C-alpha positions as CSV (number, residue, x, y, z in Angstrom):
1,M,122.2,-8.7,-124.3
2,P,122.6,-6.0,-127.0
3,D,119.4,-4.8,-128.6
4,H,118.8,-4.3,-132.3
5,Q,119.8,-0.6,-132.1
6,T,123.2,-1.2,-130.5
7,S,124.4,-4.4,-132.1
8,T,127.0,-3.9,-134.7
9,V,127.5,-5.4,-138.1
10,S,130.9,-7.0,-138.7
11,I,132.6,-7.3,-142.0
12,R,135.0,-10.2,-142.5
13,A,136.8,-12.1,-145.3
14,A,134.9,-15.1,-146.6
15,S,136.3,-18.6,-146.2
16,P,135.6,-21.9,-148.0
17,E,133.4,-22.9,-145.1
18,D,131.0,-20.1,-145.9
19,L,130.0,-21.6,-149.3
20,A,126.7,-23.2,-148.3
21,G,125.6,-20.1,-146.4
22,V,126.5,-17.7,-149.2
23,E,124.7,-19.9,-151.8
24,E,121.6,-19.8,-149.6
25,F,121.9,-16.1,-148.9
26,I,122.3,-15.0,-152.5
27,A,119.6,-17.3,-153.9
28,P,116.7,-14.8,-153.5
29,F,118.7,-12.0,-155.1
30,V,119.4,-14.3,-158.1
31,E,115.7,-15.3,-158.3
32,A,114.8,-11.6,-158.3
33,G,117.2,-10.8,-161.1
34,R,119.3,-8.5,-158.8
35,I,122.5,-10.4,-159.3
36,L,123.7,-13.0,-161.9
37,P,123.5,-16.7,-161.1
38,R,126.7,-18.3,-159.9
39,T,127.7,-21.9,-160.2
40,T,129.1,-23.6,-157.1
41,D,132.6,-23.4,-158.7
42,E,132.2,-19.7,-159.6
43,L,131.1,-19.0,-156.0
44,T,134.0,-21.0,-154.6
45,D,136.4,-18.9,-156.6
46,L,134.7,-15.6,-155.5
47,L,134.9,-16.6,-151.8
48,R,138.7,-16.3,-152.1
49,T,138.2,-12.5,-152.5
50,G,134.8,-12.2,-150.9
51,F,133.5,-10.5,-147.8
52,L,130.6,-11.2,-145.5
53,A,128.6,-8.9,-143.3
54,E,127.3,-10.5,-140.2
55,F,124.8,-9.3,-137.6
56,E,124.0,-11.2,-134.4
57,G,125.5,-14.3,-135.8
58,R,123.7,-14.3,-139.2
59,L,124.8,-13.5,-142.7
60,V,123.3,-10.1,-143.8
61,G,125.5,-9.2,-146.7
62,F,128.0,-10.4,-149.3
63,A,130.3,-9.0,-152.0
64,A,133.4,-10.2,-153.8
65,L,136.2,-8.6,-155.8
66,E,137.0,-10.5,-159.0
67,V,140.6,-9.6,-160.0
68,Y,141.1,-9.8,-163.8
69,S,144.6,-8.4,-164.0
70,R,146.9,-5.8,-162.3
71,K,144.9,-3.2,-164.2
72,L,141.3,-4.2,-163.5
73,A,139.0,-5.8,-160.9
74,E,135.2,-5.9,-160.5
75,I,132.9,-5.9,-157.5
76,R,130.6,-8.9,-157.9
77,S,127.5,-10.1,-156.3
78,L,127.0,-7.3,-153.8
79,C,123.8,-8.0,-151.9
80,V,122.4,-6.9,-148.5
81,D,119.5,-8.4,-146.6
82,P,116.5,-6.2,-147.4
83,G,115.7,-5.7,-143.8
84,M,119.2,-4.5,-143.1
85,Q,119.5,-2.0,-146.0
86,G,120.1,1.7,-145.3
87,R,122.7,1.0,-142.5
88,G,125.8,1.4,-144.6
89,I,126.5,-2.4,-144.9
90,G,126.7,-2.3,-148.7
91,R,129.0,0.7,-148.6
92,R,131.3,-1.2,-146.1
93,L,131.3,-4.3,-148.3
94,A,132.1,-2.2,-151.4
95,Q,134.9,-0.5,-149.4
96,A,136.3,-3.8,-148.3
97,C,136.5,-4.8,-152.0
98,V,138.2,-1.5,-153.0
99,D,140.7,-1.9,-150.1
100,L,141.6,-5.4,-151.3
101,A,142.1,-4.0,-154.8
102,R,144.4,-1.3,-153.3
103,E,146.3,-4.0,-151.3
104,R,146.9,-6.0,-154.5
105,N,147.8,-2.8,-156.4
106,V,145.0,-3.1,-158.9
107,F,144.7,0.1,-161.0
108,E,140.9,0.2,-161.6
109,V,137.8,-1.3,-159.9
110,M,134.6,-1.4,-161.9
111,V,131.0,-2.5,-161.1
112,I,128.2,-3.4,-163.5
113,T,124.9,-2.6,-161.6
114,S,121.3,-1.5,-161.8
115,S,122.0,0.4,-158.5
116,E,123.8,3.4,-160.0
117,D,123.0,5.9,-157.2
118,F,124.3,3.5,-154.6
119,F,127.7,3.0,-156.3
120,R,128.0,6.7,-157.2
121,G,127.6,7.3,-153.5
122,C,130.6,4.9,-153.0
123,G,132.8,7.1,-155.3
124,F,132.2,5.2,-158.6
125,D,131.6,7.2,-161.7
126,F,131.0,6.7,-165.4
127,T,134.3,8.3,-166.4
128,L,137.9,7.9,-165.3
129,P,140.6,10.5,-165.6
130,G,141.2,11.4,-169.2
131,E,137.4,10.9,-169.9
132,K,137.8,7.1,-170.3
133,K,134.5,5.3,-170.2
134,A,133.5,1.6,-170.1
135,L,131.3,0.6,-173.0
136,F,129.5,-2.8,-173.3
137,L,128.1,-5.0,-176.1
138,Q,125.9,-7.9,-175.1
139,T,126.6,-11.0,-177.2
140,R,123.6,-13.2,-176.0
141,D,120.3,-12.8,-174.3
142,E,120.9,-15.2,-171.4
143,H,123.5,-15.3,-168.6
């Protein structure tokens, strides 16, 4: 039986059957304000382009790519079990999303995050070629 050191984390595409498990998994991240809350309908939509990280049969990470157009997609709801952080799981989930964007020929992938250093380590930056930057204006106080 593999021990904790040699067991591997697998990344796979999410399926509709994963809905309840993903809802339960992300709940603490929502409660902590780390990711935005998702309705069941929103999460069902995200699962179509979502990825799960699994370790020894349990869910330890989730991320989804929301495709807005051929020009733009966004990595949404990236979260990794706190006890499993630092093993490259988040990076692999982010890469799975970027790879899906490439497969779908999406021009740019963005992320809105409070974990700037993590995403910079994944190759994201504040500017695009030609010094383009994303700017935001919040229209309300609540999600």
